[in-house]
Structure formats: structure tokens, C-alpha cells
DRENLUM-69012 format. One record per residue (C-alpha): x, y, z; chain; residue in one letter; residue number from 1. Coordinates in Angstrom, 2 decimals. Each point is the difference from the previous one (the first is absolute). Example, Ala and Ser with C-alpha at 12.3 -4.5 7.8 and 13.67 -1.06 7.14 Angstrom:
2
R       u       v       w lumgu zakol vopa
R   12.30   -4.50    7.80     A     A    1
R    1.37    3.44   -0.66     A     S    2
This chain:
91
R       u       v       w lumgu zakol vopa
R   -4.37   20.07   10.39     A     X    1
R   -3.03    0.81   -2.11     A     X    2
R   -0.42   -0.55   -3.72     A     X    3
R    0.72    3.63   -0.90     A     X    4
R    3.30   -0.04    1.89     A     X    5
R    1.01   -3.20   -1.76     A     X    6
R   -0.83    1.51   -3.39     A     X    7
R    2.10    3.08    0.78     A     X    8
R    2.96   -2.23    0.93     A     X    9
R   -0.32   -1.92   -3.24     A     X   10
R   -0.23    3.17   -2.10     A     X   11
R    3.02    1.49    1.76     A     X   12
R    2.20   -3.06   -0.51     A     X   13
R   -1.64   -2.57   -2.31     A     X   14
R    3.11   -2.16   -0.48     A     X   15
R    0.39   -0.39    3.75     A     X   16
R   -3.49   -1.36    0.59     A     X   17
R   -0.81   -1.76   -3.28     A     X   18
R    1.16   -3.42    1.27     A     X   19
R   -2.22    0.18    3.06     A     X   20
R   -3.22    0.41   -1.98     A     X   21
R   -1.94   -3.21   -0.57     A     X   22
R   -3.29   -0.70   -1.71     A     X   23
R   -3.26   -1.09    1.62     A     X   24
R    0.60   -3.42   -1.56     A     X   25
R    3.33   -0.30    1.85     A     X   26
R   -1.61    1.15    3.25     A     X   27
R   -2.61   -2.77   -0.35     A     X   28
R    2.79   -2.52   -0.58     A     X   29
R    1.77    1.15    3.17     A     X   30
R   -3.29   -0.42    1.87     A     X   31
R   -0.43   -3.52   -1.42     A     X   32
R    3.52   -0.93    1.06     A     X   33
R   -0.65    1.35    3.50     A     X   34
R   -3.23   -1.99    0.29     A     X   35
R    1.53   -3.16   -1.47     A     X   36
R    0.19   -3.12    2.10     A     X   37
R    3.55   -0.53   -1.32     A     X   38
R    3.09    1.59    1.47     A     X   39
R    1.49    0.49   -3.47     A     X   40
R   -1.61    0.10   -3.45     A     X   41
R    1.17   -0.35   -3.60     A     X   42
R   -1.18    1.02   -3.45     A     X   43
R   -1.95   -3.24   -0.48     A     X   44
R   -2.03    0.71    3.15     A     X   45
R   -0.78    3.54   -1.16     A     X   46
R   -0.82   -1.19   -3.51     A     X   47
R   -2.53   -2.55    1.27     A     X   48
R   -1.56    2.53    2.35     A     X   49
R   -0.20    2.92   -2.43     A     X   50
R   -0.63   -1.82   -3.28     A     X   51
R    2.97    1.79   -1.59     A     X   52
R    2.88   -1.76   -1.75     A     X   53
R    2.99   -1.23    2.00     A     X   54
R    2.19    2.44   -1.94     A     X   55
R   -2.23    2.94    0.95     A     X   56
R   -0.15   -1.15    3.61     A     X   57
R    3.76   -0.38    0.10     A     X   58
R    0.51    3.51   -1.42     A     X   59
R   -2.29    1.51    2.65     A     X   60
R    1.78   -1.83    2.83     A     X   61
R    3.42    1.04   -1.32     A     X   62
R   -1.18    3.62   -0.23     A     X   63
R   -1.25   -0.04    3.60     A     X   64
R    3.25   -1.66    1.12     A     X   65
R    2.14    2.64   -1.76     A     X   66
R   -2.03    2.77    1.67     A     X   67
R    0.61   -1.57    3.41     A     X   68
R   -3.54   -1.16    0.76     A     X   69
R    0.97   -3.69   -0.10     A     X   70
R    3.02   -2.04    0.97     A     X   71
R    1.12   -2.89   -2.21     A     X   72
R    1.82   -3.28    0.44     A     X   73
R    1.12   -2.57   -2.56     A     X   74
R   -1.13   -3.60    0.26     A     X   75
R    1.20   -2.85   -2.19     A     X   76
R   -2.86   -1.79   -1.76     A     X   77
R   -0.05   -3.80   -0.36     A     X   78
R    0.66    0.53   -3.71     A     X   79
R    3.22    1.85    0.86     A     X   80
R   -1.33    3.46   -0.84     A     X   81
R   -0.23    2.95    2.35     A     X   82
R   -3.28    1.10    1.55     A     X   83
R   -0.20    3.40    1.63     A     X   84
R   -2.13    0.22    3.14     A     X   85
R   -1.27    3.34    1.30     A     X   86
R   -1.33    1.33    3.28     A     X   87
R   -1.03    3.40    1.37     A     X   88
R    2.86    1.99    1.46     A     X   89
R   -2.32    1.60    2.58     A     X   90
R   -3.39   -0.53    1.60     A     X   91
């Protein structure tokens, strides 16, 4: 599907396709996760790699997870808190 066809689909039914649209920043994050030496990553990893805050990194990962680009599991931290780990759902 070419770019024009995708634009026509979005114009015809914007609410249907709005969740699938991601920014270039998010695409780069998906690429970083794919190239990572780790099987699963967390917001701390992304924060250190991107120079963004942990809160910002967490928000981006949650957004990608909600859109179906990442899968997520909960891990219990040594402090007793929950750490969310993410991995690509494809490729």
C-alpha cells in the first residue's frame, strides 16, 4: 500500500486508524528495541539510551504497548515495586 492509499484510508475513517499512527520518534524507539542486545527492555534502559526522563520513556513505551507494537510483562523489583519489561511483538 502506498502513502496516498494510506492517506485516503485515514481520511475516510480517521477514528479507525488513529491508534495505528506513530511518530518518527516512536519508530526509532522500536528500531532501538529490535537492535538491543537484551530480550526485554524497560523505561530506565530507554531513558539512558535516549537522554530523556524515565517518565517520558515510560510514557512512550506504554503508548507503543497500548497500540500493540510491544508486549509487556510485570517483574517485581528488589524494592518490592513493579517494573514493566517490554519486547517487540513482531520481527
